[in-house]
N, C-alpha and C positions, 0 to 999 in steps of 0.2 A: 590522579587516580584513573586506572584503566581496568576494565573488567576482564576476568580470566576466561569468560565465556560470554556469548551474546545473551541478551535477555529473551530473545525470541528469534525464530527462523521463519522466513517467508518461503513457502515451497509451492512449486508449479508442477503438479502431476501431469498436466497436459497443456499444450499451447493451442489446441484446437478449440474453436468456438463456433456456435451457431449464429452469432451476430457479427456485425462489422461496424462497431461504433467508431465514429470519426475522432473521438477524443482518446481512444484506447492507447495506453503507453506501450502495449506489446504488438501494435500493428507492424506487420512486416517481418516479425520474427518467425523463423521456420527452420526445418532441418533437424529438429529434435523430436524423436519418437516418444510416445507416452511411456512413463516408467512402468515396469512390470510390478505385480504385487510382491513378488519375492524380493526385488530390489528395494521396493518401498519399505518392506519390513526391516531390511538391513539398514536402510538410511535412518529410519525412525529410531532403531536401536542405537545407532551411532550418536544421533542427536541427544537422545535421552541419557545415554551413557556419559555424555560430556557435561551433564548437569543442567541442560536446557529443558524447561518444562512447558514452554509455550510455542505454538506453531500456527501460522496462518496458511490456509490452503487457498491458493489463488489460481488464476489461469490467464488465458483460455477460460473455458467453462468446465470446472472440475467434475460436475455431475455427468459429463459426457464420457468420462473414463469408465471403461468396462468393469473395472474392479473397485469402483467407488465404495461400495458397501464393505468390501474387505479392508480397504484402507481405513475406514472409520473404526472398524473393530480393532485394527492394529493400533491406532492412536489411543483408543480407550484402554487397551491392554497395558499400554505404557503410561497411562494416566497423564497424557499430554493435554494441556489446556488448549483447545482448538477453536479457531474461528474459520468458518467456511464462507468465502465470498462467491456468490452465484448471481447470475442474471435472472434466475427464476423461470427461464424459458427453455432450459436445456432438458432437464429430466426431473419433473416435479415428483415422480414416483420415488426417485432416489432420496429426495429431501423428506418425503413422508416417512420413508423407512428409517431415517435418522430419528425422527420424533417418536417412532414406535419402540425404538431400542431403549434400554435402561441406562442411557448415558448421563442422565441428570444435567447439570450445568457445565459439564466438562466439554461438551461439543456444542457450539453455538453457530447459528446460521445468520448471515447477513445478505439481504437481497438488494441488488442494485435496481433503482427505478430511475430511468433516464428518458424513456420514450414517452410519447403522449398517450399511449394506449396500454392498458393492463387487461390481459385476457381474463375471461370468466374463471378459468381454472386457477390462475394465479391469484385473482382477487379472493377466491374462496380460501386458498391456502394462507394468504396474508391475514385474513380475518380470523381464521381458525387458530393459527399458531403465533401470530404477532412476533415475527422475527425482527431482528435489527434491520433497519432500512438505511440506504445511502444513495446519494446522487452526486454527480460531478457538476460543480459550479463553473459555468463558462460566461463569457461576455454576452452571448446571445441568450443564455438560459440561466435563470436563477434556480429556484426550486421548481422542478417540472410539475405540470398539472397532475400527472399520474401519481405523484408523491403527496401532493397537498391534502388529498382526501384522507390520507392515513396518518399524517403527522399528529393530528389532534386526538387520535385514538388513545385511550388510557394505557399507560405502560409502554408506549412505543419509544424505542431508542432510534434517533435519526441522526445520521452523520452526513455532513456536507463536505465534499472533497474538493480541495483546491486542484485545479486542472494541471496535470503534467503536460509539457509540450516537448516532443522529441523530434519535431520537424520544423525547420525555420518557416516553412510556408503556413504553419498553423499558429504562429505567434499571435496573430490578431484575434484568435479565438479565446485567449486567456487574458485575465485581468492582472495588473500588477498586484503583488501581494498586499500592499497597504489598502487597496480598494476591496479586495476579498475580505480582509480582516475587519474593515469598517462595516461592510455589508453583513458579515457574520454576526457582529454584535448588534446590529439593527434588527436582524431576524430573530435573535435570541430574546429580544424584548417582547416579541409576539409569541414565540414558541420556546419555552424554557428547556424543552427536551432536545433541542438542536445542539450538536457538538461539531466543531470544525476538525477536519483532518488535513494536516499539511506537514511538510518537512520541518523537523526541529532545527534544520539549518536556518530557519527564519527565527522563530521564537522557541527556544529550547524548552521541552517539557521537563523542567528540573524537579518538579514535585514527584513525578513518576520515575525519572532517571536522573539522579544527581550528577552522574558522570558527564551528561551533555553540557554542563556549564563550561567545561574546559576542552571540548572537542569541536570539530567543525560541524559535524552532523551525525545522525544515527548510523550511517553507512559504515559497517565494519567496526562499530564501537558499541552499539547495543543490538545490532541485528546482522543477519546474513540473509541473502536471497539465493535460492537454489533452483536450477533448471531441472527438467524431468530426467536428464541423464546423470544428475548428481553433482554437476559442476557448480561450485559456490562462487558468488560474487559479493562485493560489499553492499550492493543495492540492485534492485531489478532494473533500474534505469541505466545500468552499466552492462546489461546483457549483450549489447551491441559492440562492446569494447573488449576484445579478447585479452588485451594487456592487463585487465583487471580480474581475470579468472584466477582464483586463489588456490584451486586444487579441486579434487573430486571426493565427495564424502563417501562414495562407495569404494574408493581405492586408498585415499590418503589419510594420514593421521589427522584427527580433528585439531589437535594443538598446533600442528604445523600449518594448517590452513588459517587458524585464528591468529597466528603470529606472523603471517606473511608480511614482509616489509612493504608490500604494495599498499598496505593499510595505513602506513605512517602519515600519509597526506591527510587522512581523516581524523587522526588522533590528536591533532594540534589545532589550536585556534589563536590566531595572531591579531584578531580584531576584524571588525566588519569591513570588507573590501569596498562596499558601496560608498560612492562619493556624495550621495544625496543626503547630506546632513540635515536638510529641511524636514525629512521624514520623521514623524513622531515616533516611529518604531526603531529608528536607527541605533540608539544606544543599547537596545535589548537584542537586536537582530544580529545573526551570525553571517549574514550575506546571502542567505537563500540556499538553493540546492546546487552543490558543486558538480553533480552528475549532469544536470541540465546546462550548466555553464560550459562543461566540456563538450556536450553534444551540439550546442547551438553556437557557442563562442570559440570553441576549440581551446579553451583555457580554463582548467579546473579551479584556478584561484580567482577567477573573475566573479563579480557580483551576479546574482540571478538574472538571467536574460529577460525574464518576464517583467521585472521591474524596470530594467534598462530600456526595454522596448516601450513600456508605458510612458517613461519620461520623454523619450524621443518623439512619441506621437501625441504628446500634449495631454496625457491623462493628468488629472489634478485631484488632490484629496479635498473632500468637501468639509 
C-alpha cells in the first residue's frame, strides 16, 4: 500500500533564527530567502488542492517572518490543521495574536524549551496559554530544568525529541536509540503526559499510519518537507542533498513531485539492516533514519549511525 498523497507537509517559511542551538538540524543551511505571502498563499492552495489537510510550520524561527499573521490567516482559510514550532523567544506578540484570533483548535502552538532560563515574558505566556511543550533529549541533557517546572501543570502536552545529528563531530552528543527509548519509558512512569518524538524508521507508528509497516520511513511516504522557496524534499534532513530535490510546489505539478522515482528508496522495506540482534528493539525496528545514514555514513541503506556509534563506544542497554 502506498499513499496517493502525504498525510502532512513540513514547511519552513524562513530559515532565519534568533538562536543558535548546537543541536539544531538546520544549522548551516542558508541561501534561501523567506517566502513571500503571495507565494505562501499559492503554496498552501497547492497543498490543500492535493488533498493534504495537515501542515507543520517550522524554521528557523517562523515568528520572525514579517508576514506571519497573514500566513496564519491563509492556513485558516484553507482549514489546514496546523502546528507551529517556535522557540518562544522570537516574537511573542505574534503568538499572542494567534490566540486572539478565532482559529479554535485548527492552529496549535508548540514551544521548544531547551535552555536553562525562561524569560519572564515567556513564563507568563506559558502559564496563560498552556501551549504544547517540547525539548531535545541529548546525552548531556535529559529534560531541561526550564521544562521541568511546566511538565506537571494540568493539561500540558510535553514532547521529548530524539536528537538528530547532521555532523559527524556531534555524534557524541546523541544517545543510541535504544537508550533514548528506554529512558523515555522510565520518564513516562513519572510523567504520563510525556510523549516521544522520533523517526518511524525506528519503531513505525502503525496505529497512526498503517502504511509505515511496509516502507523504510516517513520520508516521501507519509510526509514531504518544503523549503521557503517551495522546493520539496522527502525529509528536512535531506535539505543538504540536492539529488533529493523532488521539484518545486510553486512551479511543478504536485502529482509529479509525489511520484518522483527518487522516493522509491523510501517506499520499500527489506528488513532491519542493523546487525545488533542483541537489541530488544531489533525485530520491530526498521534500522533508524536513512537520511542520517546518508549524511554520516554516506550510505542511505546503512543502519542508523547513532546506534552504530553507541555500539562502537561501549554504550550498553541496562
